[in-house]
matplotlib code that plots the C-alpha trace (Angstrom):
import matplotlib.pyplot as plt

x = [20.7, 23.5, 24.8, 27.9, 28.0, 28.0, 24.9, 23.2, 24.0, 23.3, 19.8, 18.8, 19.5, 17.0, 14.7, 14.6, 14.9, 18.3, 20.4, 23.2, 26.2, 24.4, 21.6, 23.7, 25.3, 21.9, 20.8, 23.9, 23.3, 19.8, 19.6, 17.3, 14.5, 13.9, 14.7, 11.7, 9.5, 10.4, 9.5, 6.3, 5.1, 5.7, 2.4, 2.3, 3.3, 3.8, 0.8, 1.8, -1.7, -1.2, 2.3, 1.0, -1.9, 0.7, 3.1, 0.5, -0.9, 2.8, 3.0, -0.5, -0.1, 3.3, 1.2, -1.7, 1.2, 2.7, -0.6, -3.4, -6.2, -8.5, -6.0, -5.7, -9.3, -10.4, -8.2, -8.2, -4.5, -4.8, -4.7, -2.6, -0.2, 1.6, 4.8, 3.3, 2.9, 6.6, 8.0, 5.9, 7.0, 11.0, 10.5, 8.8, 11.2, 14.3, 13.3, 11.1, 12.0, 9.6, 12.3, 10.8, 7.0, 8.0, 10.0, 7.3, 4.6, 6.9, 6.8, 3.4, 3.2, 4.3, 1.9, -1.1, -0.3, -1.9, 0.0, 0.5, 1.1, -2.5, -5.2, -4.4, -1.4, -3.5, -4.2, -1.1, -3.4, -5.2, -1.8, -0.7, -4.1, -3.6, 0.0, -1.0, -3.3, -0.3, 2.2, -0.4, -1.6, 2.2, 1.7, -2.1, -4.1, -3.6, -7.5, -8.5, -5.6, -7.2, -10.7, -9.4, -7.7, -10.8, -12.8, -10.4, -11.4, -7.7, -8.0, -11.7, -10.2, -7.5, -9.2, -12.3, -14.8, -15.8, -19.3, -19.5, -23.3, -25.2, -26.2, -29.2, -30.2, -27.0, -25.0, -22.7, -20.5, -17.1, -14.5, -11.4, -11.0, -13.1, -10.0, -7.3, -7.8, -8.0, -5.1, -2.7, -3.8, -4.8, -5.0, -3.0, -3.5, -2.7, -3.4, -0.5, 0.7, 1.2, 5.1, 4.5, 4.9, 2.0, -0.2, -0.9, -3.5, -3.2, -1.6, 0.8, -0.6, -1.2, -5.0, -6.2, -7.6, -10.6, -12.4, -14.2, -17.6, -15.8, -14.8, -18.4, -19.7, -17.1, -17.7, -21.5, -19.8, -17.8, -21.2, -22.8, -19.9, -19.5, -17.5, -18.3, -19.3, -18.6, -16.6, -16.0, -12.7, -10.4, -11.7, -9.7, -6.8, -8.6, -9.9, -10.2, -11.1, -14.6, -15.8, -18.4, -17.1, -17.7, -20.4, -21.7, -20.2, -22.7, -20.8, -23.7, -22.5, -18.8, -17.7, -13.7, -13.4, -9.5, -8.4, -11.7, -11.0, -12.7, -13.9, -14.6, -15.0, -13.5, -10.6, -9.6, -12.3, -13.7, -15.9, -19.9, -23.1, -25.3, -27.9, -30.0, -26.7, -25.5, -26.4, -27.8, -28.2, -26.2, -22.9, -21.1, -17.4, -14.4, -16.4, -18.2, -14.8, -16.5, -19.8, -22.3, -25.6, -28.2, -29.8, -26.4, -25.3, -22.4, -19.6, -21.0, -20.4, -16.9, -15.8, -17.3, -15.8, -12.2, -12.3, -13.1, -10.3, -7.7, -8.4, -8.5, -5.5, -3.7, -3.4, -0.8, 1.9, 1.2, 1.4, 4.4, 6.5, 5.9, 6.8, 10.2, 10.9, 10.6, 12.5, 15.1, 15.8, 14.4, 14.5, 13.2, 12.9, 9.7, 10.4, 11.0, 7.7, 5.8, 7.2, 6.2, 2.9, 2.1, 2.0, -0.4, -3.5, -7.0, -6.7, -3.4, -1.3, 1.1, 3.2, 3.8, 4.6, 7.2, 8.8, 9.1, 10.6, 13.1, 14.1, 14.0, 17.3, 17.0, 17.0, 20.6, 21.7, 24.4, 22.0, 19.8, 20.3, 18.3, 19.0, 18.2, 15.4, 16.7, 14.8, 15.8, 19.3, 18.7, 16.9, 19.8, 22.0, 20.5, 19.5, 23.1, 24.8, 22.2, 21.0, 20.2, 19.5, 19.2, 15.3, 14.5, 12.4, 13.2, 11.0, 12.9, 10.5, 12.4, 12.4, 15.8, 15.0, 12.1, 13.6, 16.9, 16.3, 12.4, 11.4, 9.5, 6.6, 3.4, 4.8, 4.5, 3.7, 1.0, -1.0, 1.6, 4.2, 7.4, 8.7, 7.2, 7.6, 8.8, 11.1, 14.8, 17.0, 18.5, 22.1, 23.3, 20.4, 17.9, 19.8, 19.8, 16.0, 16.1, 14.4, 15.6, 12.3, 14.6, 16.3, 13.5, 14.7, 18.1, 19.1, 21.7, 19.6, 19.2, 22.3, 24.3, 21.5, 22.4, 26.0, 25.4, 23.1, 25.3, 28.1, 25.5, 24.9, 28.2, 30.5, 29.3, 30.8, 29.6, 29.9, 26.0, 23.8, 22.1, 18.8, 17.0, 14.1, 11.5, 10.9, 10.1, 7.2, 7.8, 4.4, 4.2, 4.8, 2.5, 5.6, 7.0, 10.4, 13.3, 13.9, 15.0, 15.1, 17.5, 21.2, 22.1, 19.0, 20.3, 20.4, 23.6, 25.4, 27.0, 30.5, 31.9, 32.5, 33.9, 36.5, 37.5, 38.9, 41.6, 44.4, 46.9, 46.0, 49.5, 50.0, 46.5, 46.7, 43.0, 42.0, 41.6, 39.2, 37.5, 36.5, 35.9, 33.0, 31.8, 31.3, 29.6, 26.9, 26.3, 27.0, 26.8, 30.5, 33.6, 35.4, 35.2, 35.5, 36.8, 39.1, 42.4, 41.0, 39.6, 43.0, 44.6, 42.1, 43.1, 46.5, 46.7, 44.0, 42.7, 45.1, 44.1, 44.3, 40.6, 38.8, 35.3, 36.6, 38.2, 35.0, 32.9, 35.0, 34.9, 31.1, 30.9, 32.9, 31.2, 27.7, 28.4, 29.6, 27.5, 28.2, 26.1, 23.3, 23.2, 21.4, 23.3, 25.4, 28.9]
y = [-25.9, -23.4, -21.1, -18.8, -15.3, -14.0, -16.2, -14.9, -11.5, -11.3, -13.0, -10.2, -7.8, -9.1, -9.9, -7.4, -3.8, -4.1, -6.4, -6.2, -8.4, -10.4, -11.0, -12.1, -14.5, -15.8, -16.9, -18.0, -20.4, -21.4, -21.4, -19.1, -21.6, -21.5, -18.0, -17.2, -19.6, -17.8, -14.4, -15.6, -17.2, -14.3, -12.3, -8.7, -6.8, -3.3, -0.9, 2.0, 3.8, 3.3, 4.6, 7.9, 8.3, 8.2, 10.9, 12.9, 13.5, 13.9, 16.7, 18.3, 17.7, 20.1, 22.5, 22.8, 23.7, 26.1, 27.7, 27.0, 24.4, 26.9, 28.3, 24.9, 24.2, 27.7, 27.2, 23.7, 23.4, 19.3, 17.9, 14.5, 15.7, 13.6, 13.7, 12.1, 8.9, 9.4, 9.6, 6.6, 4.9, 5.5, 4.7, 1.2, 0.1, 1.0, -1.0, -4.0, -7.6, -8.0, -7.1, -9.3, -8.2, -4.6, -5.5, -6.8, -4.1, -1.7, -3.5, -3.5, 0.0, 0.6, -1.6, -0.9, 3.2, 6.1, 9.3, 11.9, 14.1, 14.9, 16.0, 12.6, 14.7, 15.9, 12.6, 10.8, 8.3, 7.4, 6.8, 4.6, 2.5, 2.2, 1.0, -1.6, -2.8, -3.8, -4.8, -7.0, -8.8, -9.2, -13.3, -13.4, -13.8, -10.9, -10.9, -10.3, -7.7, -5.8, -6.4, -4.2, -1.5, -1.1, -0.2, 2.0, 5.5, 7.0, 4.7, 6.3, 9.5, 9.0, 7.1, 9.0, 6.1, 7.3, 9.2, 7.2, 7.3, 4.8, 6.2, 8.5, 10.9, 12.4, 11.4, 8.3, 6.6, 7.5, 5.3, 6.0, 3.2, 0.6, 1.5, 1.1, -1.9, -3.7, -1.7, -1.5, -3.9, -7.2, -8.2, -5.4, -3.9, -6.7, -10.6, -12.5, -16.0, -17.6, -16.7, -12.8, -13.0, -11.2, -13.3, -12.1, -11.9, -13.4, -10.0, -10.2, -7.4, -7.5, -8.2, -5.7, -7.2, -4.8, -2.0, 1.2, -1.2, -3.3, 0.1, 0.8, -2.4, -2.3, 1.0, 0.1, -1.9, 0.3, 3.0, 3.6, 4.0, 6.6, 7.3, 4.9, 7.8, 11.7, 13.4, 17.0, 17.5, 14.5, 15.0, 12.0, 14.5, 16.8, 14.2, 15.4, 18.9, 20.5, 19.5, 16.8, 14.0, 12.8, 15.6, 15.9, 18.7, 21.4, 24.0, 26.7, 27.1, 26.9, 30.4, 29.4, 26.9, 27.7, 24.2, 22.1, 20.1, 17.7, 14.6, 15.3, 11.7, 8.5, 7.8, 4.7, 2.4, 0.8, 2.6, 1.4, 1.1, 3.9, 1.8, 4.4, 5.1, 1.9, 0.2, -3.4, -4.3, -7.2, -6.1, -8.3, -7.6, -9.2, -11.8, -12.9, -13.8, -10.9, -11.7, -10.2, -11.3, -8.6, -7.1, -7.9, -5.1, -3.2, -5.8, -8.5, -7.0, -5.7, -9.1, -10.8, -8.4, -8.6, -12.2, -12.6, -10.2, -12.2, -15.6, -14.2, -15.9, -12.4, -11.7, -14.2, -13.5, -9.8, -9.2, -12.1, -10.2, -7.1, -8.3, -9.9, -6.7, -4.8, -7.7, -9.4, -8.3, -6.0, -8.5, -11.8, -14.6, -16.4, -19.6, -17.6, -15.6, -19.0, -20.6, -17.6, -17.3, -21.3, -20.6, -17.3, -19.7, -18.5, -15.9, -15.1, -16.7, -14.2, -16.4, -19.2, -16.3, -14.5, -18.1, -18.7, -15.5, -15.5, -19.0, -19.7, -20.5, -17.4, -15.4, -15.8, -15.9, -13.6, -12.3, -11.3, -7.5, -4.3, -0.9, -0.2, 2.1, 5.4, 4.7, 1.1, 2.0, 4.4, 1.7, -0.6, 1.8, 3.1, -0.7, -2.0, -0.1, 0.2, 3.7, 5.1, 8.1, 9.5, 9.7, 6.2, 8.1, 7.3, 10.0, 10.7, 12.6, 11.5, 15.0, 14.8, 11.4, 12.8, 16.0, 14.8, 11.3, 12.1, 8.8, 7.9, 5.3, 6.3, 9.7, 8.5, 11.6, 9.3, 6.1, 4.7, 4.9, 6.5, 4.7, 2.4, -1.2, -0.9, 1.6, 1.5, 4.4, 5.0, 3.3, -0.2, -1.3, -0.1, -1.6, -5.0, -4.9, -4.9, -2.8, -0.8, 0.8, 2.5, 4.5, 6.8, 8.2, 8.7, 11.6, 14.4, 16.1, 12.5, 11.1, 14.3, 14.4, 10.8, 11.1, 14.5, 12.6, 10.0, 12.6, 14.5, 11.3, 10.1, 13.1, 15.5, 17.3, 15.4, 11.9, 11.6, 11.6, 14.7, 13.8, 15.1, 14.0, 17.2, 17.4, 21.1, 22.7, 25.4, 27.5, 29.6, 26.1, 23.9, 22.1, 21.4, 21.5, 19.9, 21.9, 20.2, 20.8, 17.6, 19.0, 15.4, 13.6, 12.9, 9.5, 8.0, 4.8, 2.6, 1.5, 0.2, -3.2, -2.0, 0.6, -2.7, -4.1, -1.6, -3.0, -0.3, 3.6, 4.3, 1.3, 0.7, -3.0, -4.6, -2.3, -5.1, -6.9, -3.8, -3.4, -6.8, -6.6, -3.6, -4.8, -8.0, -6.3, -3.7, -5.8, -9.5, -10.4, -9.7, -9.3, -5.1, -4.2, -0.6, -2.0, -0.6, 2.9, 3.0, 2.1, 4.6, 7.4, 6.6, 6.5, 9.7, 12.1, 10.3, 8.0, 6.2, 8.0, 8.9, 5.6, 7.3, 9.2, 5.4, 3.7, 6.7, 6.9, 3.0, 3.3, 6.3, 4.9, 1.7, 3.4, 5.5, 2.8, 0.1, -2.5, -1.3, 0.7, -2.1, -5.3, -8.5, -11.4, -10.4]
z = [5.6, 5.8, 3.5, 2.6, 4.0, 0.5, -0.5, 2.5, 1.9, -1.5, -0.5, 1.8, -0.4, -2.4, 0.1, 2.9, 3.2, 4.9, 6.9, 9.2, 9.6, 12.2, 10.4, 7.4, 9.7, 11.0, 7.5, 6.7, 9.7, 9.0, 5.2, 3.3, 2.9, 7.2, 7.2, 4.7, 6.5, 10.0, 8.5, 6.5, 9.5, 12.0, 13.0, 11.6, 14.9, 13.4, 12.8, 11.1, 11.9, 15.5, 15.6, 13.4, 16.0, 18.8, 17.0, 16.2, 19.5, 20.9, 18.7, 19.3, 23.2, 22.7, 20.5, 23.1, 25.7, 23.6, 22.1, 24.5, 23.6, 22.5, 19.8, 18.6, 18.4, 17.1, 13.8, 13.3, 13.5, 14.2, 10.8, 10.4, 7.9, 5.4, 7.5, 10.1, 8.1, 7.1, 10.7, 11.5, 8.6, 9.3, 12.8, 12.0, 9.3, 10.8, 14.2, 13.0, 12.6, 9.6, 7.2, 4.7, 5.1, 4.8, 1.8, 0.0, 1.2, -0.4, -3.6, -3.5, -2.8, -6.4, -7.9, -5.8, -6.0, -3.9, -2.9, -0.8, -3.9, -3.6, -1.2, 0.6, 2.0, 4.7, 6.2, 7.2, 9.5, 6.3, 4.4, 7.1, 7.3, 3.4, 3.9, 7.2, 4.3, 1.9, 5.4, 7.1, 3.8, 2.3, 2.8, 2.1, -1.2, -3.4, -4.1, -0.3, -0.9, -3.8, -1.9, 0.9, -1.5, -3.3, -0.5, 1.4, 1.6, 0.5, -2.6, -3.2, -3.0, -5.2, -8.1, -7.5, -6.9, -3.8, -3.8, -7.3, -8.4, -11.0, -14.4, -13.8, -17.1, -18.0, -15.3, -15.6, -13.4, -12.6, -14.7, -13.1, -10.6, -13.5, -15.7, -13.2, -11.6, -15.0, -16.4, -13.3, -10.6, -12.6, -16.1, -17.7, -21.2, -23.6, -23.3, -22.1, -22.2, -18.9, -19.2, -19.5, -23.2, -25.3, -27.3, -31.0, -33.6, -37.1, -38.0, -35.4, -33.4, -29.8, -28.3, -25.9, -23.0, -22.5, -24.3, -23.4, -23.1, -20.5, -18.7, -18.7, -17.2, -14.3, -13.2, -12.3, -9.6, -8.0, -7.6, -4.2, -2.0, 0.3, 4.0, 6.5, 8.9, 8.7, 10.9, 11.9, 11.1, 12.8, 16.4, 17.9, 17.9, 20.3, 22.8, 26.5, 24.9, 25.1, 21.9, 20.6, 18.9, 15.7, 15.2, 11.6, 9.6, 8.7, 6.3, 6.8, 10.5, 10.0, 9.9, 9.4, 6.5, 6.1, 7.6, 7.2, 3.9, 1.9, 2.1, 6.0, 6.4, 8.2, 5.9, 7.7, 7.7, 4.4, 2.3, 2.7, 0.6, -0.2, -1.9, -3.7, -5.7, -6.3, -9.8, -9.1, -12.9, -14.2, -15.2, -17.8, -19.4, -20.7, -23.0, -19.9, -17.7, -15.1, -14.7, -12.0, -11.3, -10.9, -7.3, -5.6, -3.0, -3.0, -1.0, -2.8, -6.3, -5.6, -4.3, -7.2, -9.7, -7.9, -7.8, -11.3, -12.2, -10.1, -11.6, -15.0, -17.2, -17.7, -13.8, -12.6, -15.4, -15.2, -11.3, -11.3, -13.8, -11.4, -8.4, -10.1, -11.2, -8.1, -6.2, -8.3, -11.9, -14.4, -17.0, -16.0, -18.2, -19.7, -17.8, -14.7, -14.9, -15.7, -12.7, -10.5, -12.0, -11.5, -7.9, -8.1, -8.6, -8.8, -5.6, -6.0, -3.3, -2.5, 0.1, -2.7, -5.0, -3.0, -2.2, -5.7, -6.7, -4.0, -4.1, -8.1, -10.0, -11.9, -8.3, -8.0, -11.3, -12.8, -15.2, -12.5, -12.2, -11.6, -10.3, -6.7, -6.3, -4.3, -1.4, -0.7, -1.2, 2.0, 3.8, 3.2, 4.4, 7.4, 8.7, 7.8, 10.6, 13.1, 13.3, 16.3, 18.6, 22.1, 22.2, 20.7, 18.3, 14.8, 13.3, 10.2, 7.8, 4.7, 3.0, 1.7, 0.3, -1.4, -2.5, -3.3, -5.0, -5.8, -4.6, -0.8, -0.3, -1.2, -3.0, -6.4, -9.1, -10.4, -10.4, -13.1, -10.1, -10.3, -13.3, -15.8, -15.8, -19.7, -19.5, -21.0, -21.1, -24.6, -25.1, -24.3, -22.3, -24.9, -27.9, -26.0, -26.1, -22.3, -19.9, -16.8, -14.9, -11.8, -14.6, -15.1, -11.8, -12.5, -13.9, -13.5, -10.7, -8.8, -9.3, -8.1, -5.4, -4.2, -4.0, -2.2, 0.3, 1.3, 1.8, 4.5, 6.1, 6.4, 7.1, 9.6, 12.5, 15.3, 13.5, 13.4, 10.3, 9.0, 10.1, 13.0, 14.9, 14.8, 18.7, 18.7, 17.0, 14.3, 15.2, 12.1, 9.7, 11.7, 12.9, 9.1, 10.6, 11.8, 14.5, 17.8, 21.4, 22.0, 20.2, 20.2, 19.3, 15.7, 14.0, 14.2, 12.8, 15.1, 13.4, 16.8, 15.1, 12.0, 13.7, 16.0, 12.9, 12.2, 14.6, 13.6, 13.3, 12.0, 9.2, 8.6, 9.6, 9.4, 6.6, 4.0, 6.8, 7.2, 3.3, 2.8, 5.8, 4.8, 1.1, 2.3, 3.8, 1.0, -1.9, -1.4, -1.5, 0.4, -3.0, -3.3, -6.8, -5.9, -3.0, -4.6, -4.7, -1.4, -0.1, -2.3, -1.0, 2.4, 2.1, 0.1, 1.8, 5.0, 7.0, 9.8, 12.9, 12.7, 12.6, 12.2, 9.0, 7.9, 8.5, 6.6, 3.6, 3.0, 3.2, 1.4, -1.5, -1.8, -1.7, -4.3, -6.5, -9.2, -6.8, -4.3, -6.3, -8.9, -7.4, -8.8, -8.3, -7.5]

ax = plt.figure().add_subplot(projection="3d")
ax.plot(x, y, z, "-o")
ax.set_aspect("equal")
plt.show()
């Protein structure tokens, strides 16, 4: 069933990582439900892991020519650093047609958190492999995804259950992951009703979902985990050179340990069992709601623990509310949470959950509003106007997003994400007893950084974005640079259709149509709240002769306004 362009645009601002005018027209013609079905039923075609491998080897090949193969091997300058994942991520999301799947993956990445702000920064391939779990499983079951997450070596390193050993004498299992899988990934801290509201005891106090004994019992499940195999460095990086593939590391024979880093293991394939260290006793917790029989192996124990946690009555409303906050509104009603939680089921049917979140009546209500995360603002802007460059390699490293906006996928400062789901800034929001999580990242530095970043992106001497593909290796910084050998290989907005709307560069005829189009794409309505201010600025300061500057000014003023940064019905 067809819908208006306004409704289609407003919907896509919630349901995608960014959409251009043509996509809005398409959704307007076929309707939300059909578009959702098309997106959900598409096979997951993208692979950040494969893309990282390709980009990484591209640079190593260049480095081998620049320095010589022996220098690379001798100095171990082959680590797949964090920035390779970022290059692959931006190249993927700026080109992908899976704009719903990647939007859900982004939301899930802020629930099931790992971060390159840790030792994980040394393995961009592992980061990409973890992201692919979220992307490929976005429409599967939450239980299946959580099992893969629990066994992924990146999570094993980040939350320290890799090489976890069963109790022996004074040695006790690491409890970190056992705590976080309950607190953050499934049941939360306090017992909930199906609508997300907290249950209270006879004294009106919150009822904790678990205690320290529960953590100790669950920690036993995550013992006996080790890497799928041990590698000497990342040997695939130097395929074709005279080295032995997958040689077991022996620190006694290594003279230069400078670039040999823990954990020396396969950081992509699932962790496996080391049975001598896995606890095979009975594990019972949460008043018997998680019950694991004795003598089970590692995989069976983890699968049972995850299944029991996911079907716990708390998990559906807990995860439902988090996803609603990520996608639609910071303050969903109890009935909205209940409707979404009811679709979760015992395994976490993400397909049904996502459809309910995005089609529920509250999703298009005027009360549904949230501050967009900084990263989402950037992806929506770049995708709105079809960025492109000379080489076709969109290898943006995301440095300016991370540094100026303090936000980037898989870069949270802690496992608790960039912002807490119950954060409320002082003022009217707090007084109204509401929350606004993303405002925890909004401060004097990031707000000014955002305005400056938008200016840098839009107003450059060559009318191209201030984003350069790093095609040249800077030897002293291990290619941590944006130097380029292609002078024109910068990403650039395509404003061709927008400039064509100005029919008279003397009088500015067509400016109203231009503002309507850009406003529709970026804010979900043709009725621009700052239309008069934009026209006054153009008349007084810019004029209409330089069409690039005209379009850039309109875009800059709109993306700097609350109409774009705050997601809500217009």
